[in-house]
C-alpha angles and dihedrals in degrees: 000000000000130000119238121203133195090015114191119237112287143173091225117122133196110293098026118130106237143177119221126208119191146098119310108234142151127254123180090347094306130105112257141171115239130197087017125190112205124216118187110227096181136333110257141180119296107256116247117230113226112234113234137158124265090248092054090046091052089063097027085234090300090315096307090113097046108151091002123146105240142169126222110193130211097356119167122224108239101171141002137200138169110235121179089341094305122112110239118199127192107211135179132190090191096276100080144307123296129184115228117192118203098203111210090206091057097056134006088224088067091064122098140287089067120197106274115255095010108101096036138108128304096018115120128219143176105232126201120185151115121287111236123187121237093207091244099083096275132099133215127210114234115192114212096221143344086275087071091066121075117184115223 
């Protein structure tokens, strides 16, 4: 998997097989493609997110799930912070803490002002997203859009 940033408008939807054309770059220590143009090769199946616990997500199963699309179900928000304009949530499904980053560049719905009382303790959500390493042996879950969060 590779992250694409500043993606130009496209008709592609989740699950399509695509080709990207852009500038190879680096974001958060990982290779990425910036200013990407998307070309749909063929519509494909919608990828299934593997359901794991928040503790497994926090380590990406010792790195085996690096960049994987995963689902963490019924996790409670325990803390929040705004870091570099992104909303950071600490969540826990009972197995251990996981950091979830709502990236304001990924979805306009992740920009402040946030709906009052939504992303606060003790609200519970099902989270779907991509596991991204921090560079210190931990991983963060990054949802792709507000559609990847389901309030319980």
